[in-house]
C-alpha positions in Angstrom: 78.2 208.3 88.0 78.4 205.0 86.0 75.2 203.2 85.1 75.1 199.8 86.9 74.6 196.6 84.9 71.1 195.6 84.3 70.0 192.0 85.1 69.8 191.2 81.4 73.3 192.4 80.8 74.6 190.4 83.8 72.9 187.3 82.5 74.4 187.8 79.0 77.9 188.1 80.5 77.3 184.9 82.5 76.0 183.1 79.4 79.1 184.1 77.3 81.4 183.0 80.2 79.7 179.6 80.3 80.0 179.2 76.5 83.7 180.1 76.6 84.4 177.7 79.5 82.5 174.9 77.6 84.8 175.5 74.6 88.0 175.7 76.6 87.6 172.8 79.1 87.6 170.0 76.5 90.8 171.4 75.0 92.4 171.6 78.5 91.3 168.0 79.2 92.9 166.8 76.0 96.0 168.7 76.8 96.2 167.1 80.2 95.6 163.6 78.8 98.3 164.2 76.1 100.7 165.1 78.9 99.8 161.9 80.9 100.1 159.8 77.8 103.6 161.3 77.0 104.6 160.5 80.6 103.4 156.9 80.3 105.3 156.5 77.0 108.4 157.7 78.8 107.9 155.3 81.6 107.3 152.3 79.4 110.4 153.3 77.4 112.5 153.2 80.5 111.0 149.9 81.6 111.7 148.4 78.2 115.2 149.7 78.2 115.8 148.1 81.7 114.5 144.8 80.4 116.9 144.9 77.5 119.7 145.8 79.8 118.8 142.8 81.9 119.2 140.5 78.8 122.7 141.8 78.4 123.6 140.7 81.9 121.8 137.4 81.9 122.9 135.3 78.8 120.6 137.3 76.4 117.5 136.1 78.2 114.5 138.2 79.2 113.7 138.3 82.9 111.3 135.7 84.4 107.8 137.0 84.3 106.6 135.1 87.4 107.8 135.0 91.0 108.6 131.4 91.8 106.8 131.7 95.1 103.5 131.9 93.1 104.2 128.5 91.5 105.6 126.7 94.6 108.9 126.0 92.8 110.8 125.8 96.0 112.7 129.1 95.8 111.9 132.8 96.3 113.2 133.9 92.9 111.5 137.0 91.8 110.0 137.7 88.4 110.4 141.1 86.8 108.3 142.3 89.8 107.5 140.4 92.9 103.8 139.6 92.9 101.9 138.0 95.8 98.3 136.9 95.3 95.6 137.8 92.9 92.7 139.4 94.8 90.1 140.0 92.1 88.4 142.4 91.5 90.9 144.7 93.2 94.5 145.5 92.2 97.2 143.0 93.0 100.0 143.3 95.5 103.1 144.1 93.5 106.5 144.8 95.2 108.5 146.4 92.4 111.6 146.8 94.6 111.9 143.0 94.8 111.7 142.6 91.1 114.5 141.7 88.6 114.4 145.1 86.9 114.6 147.2 90.1 118.4 147.4 90.1 118.2 149.1 86.7 115.6 151.7 87.7 115.1 152.2 91.4 112.2 154.6 90.9 108.8 153.3 92.0 106.9 156.0 90.1 108.1 154.5 86.8 105.9 151.4 87.4 102.6 153.3 87.7 100.9 155.0 84.8 99.7 158.5 85.6 96.1 157.4 84.6 96.2 154.5 87.0 95.0 155.5 90.5 94.6 151.9 91.9 97.5 149.6 91.1 100.9 149.2 92.7 102.1 148.3 89.2 100.4 149.4 86.0 102.3 147.3 83.5 102.7 143.6 82.6 105.2 141.6 80.7 104.3 139.3 77.8 104.3 135.9 79.5 105.8 134.2 76.5 109.0 136.2 77.1 109.7 134.7 80.5 113.4 133.7 80.5 113.2 133.5 76.7 116.4 134.1 74.6 116.5 137.3 72.6 118.0 135.4 69.7 114.9 133.3 69.3 112.6 136.3 68.6 111.3 136.2 65.0 110.7 140.0 64.9 111.8 142.2 67.8 110.1 145.3 66.3 106.7 143.5 66.3 107.0 141.5 69.6 105.2 143.1 72.6 107.2 143.1 75.8 105.5 145.6 78.2 101.8 146.3 78.2 99.1 148.0 80.2 97.2 145.0 81.4 93.6 144.7 82.4 91.1 141.8 82.4 88.9 141.1 79.5 85.6 140.7 81.4 86.3 143.2 84.1 88.0 146.1 82.3 86.7 148.7 84.8 89.0 147.0 87.4 92.8 147.3 87.2 93.5 143.6 87.8 97.2 143.5 86.8 99.3 140.7 88.1 102.4 141.7 86.1 102.0 138.9 83.6 100.1 139.3 80.3 99.1 135.6 79.8 99.4 134.1 76.4 98.1 130.5 76.6 95.9 128.7 74.0 93.4 127.8 76.7 93.6 131.0 78.7 93.5 134.2 76.8 91.7 136.3 79.3 94.0 139.3 79.7 93.4 142.5 77.8 94.7 146.0 77.5 93.5 148.8 79.6 92.7 151.4 76.9 93.0 154.4 79.3 94.7 156.8 76.9 92.1 158.2 74.5 90.8 154.8 73.9 94.3 153.3 73.2 97.1 151.8 75.2 100.9 152.3 75.5 103.1 149.2 74.8 106.8 148.5 74.7 108.4 146.3 72.0 111.4 144.0 72.0 113.6 146.4 69.9 113.2 149.1 72.5 110.6 151.4 70.8 107.2 152.3 72.4 103.8 152.6 70.7 100.5 154.1 71.5 97.8 152.4 69.5 94.3 151.0 69.4 94.6 147.3 68.7 92.1 144.4 68.5 92.6 141.6 71.1 93.1 138.9 68.5 96.0 140.8 66.8 97.5 141.6 70.2 97.5 138.0 71.4 99.0 136.9 68.1 101.8 139.4 68.3 102.5 138.3 71.9 102.4 134.6 71.0 106.0 133.9 70.1 106.7 130.4 71.4 106.0 127.1 69.7 103.5 125.1 71.8 106.1 122.6 73.1 108.1 125.4 74.7 105.3 126.7 76.8 106.2 125.0 80.0 110.0 125.0 79.8 112.2 127.4 78.0 115.2 126.0 76.1 118.5 125.8 77.9 
């Protein structure tokens, strides 16, 4: 007959199991986050490719960032996504299937980061690129096109309206650093980066227009 475990032996086994679990769980969490970040990079890559495909079909211009409905311009022209309202502090009402990039993608899941559980669209386009000619970019490899947007003072909320605003008097948008303290971004030459970046540098790299072109892009 086998001798049963003593209470001390049982407690030792439980303690060793707890220690092993404590060592393994962080590694598993890092692995899961790595997989989610890789998926997000893939999605931003496809969104950026769709944006560049759009420029090839529309006189080498980027898609409009804003839906005309938002600015009472008299038409219902859609931006890169259709966005209706800005109900802070909750997520916005984005209709991606009404956006200018939808014909190039037709997959809703591409618009939502796997770490984003609240938004109908996780990403925003650099507002300075709205209908802007590709030929006027100073450096495509350094110009941000697609970003994971949050709001500077309310980062715990996912307040993405689809437009990363670059205005001298209104620089309130920020990145949602939800991937190991960094963010995934697409650039105008088609490549995608994960990085930790200071807001001032981010705004400067998004700020591509001379001030006199802010309201009206060149024809």
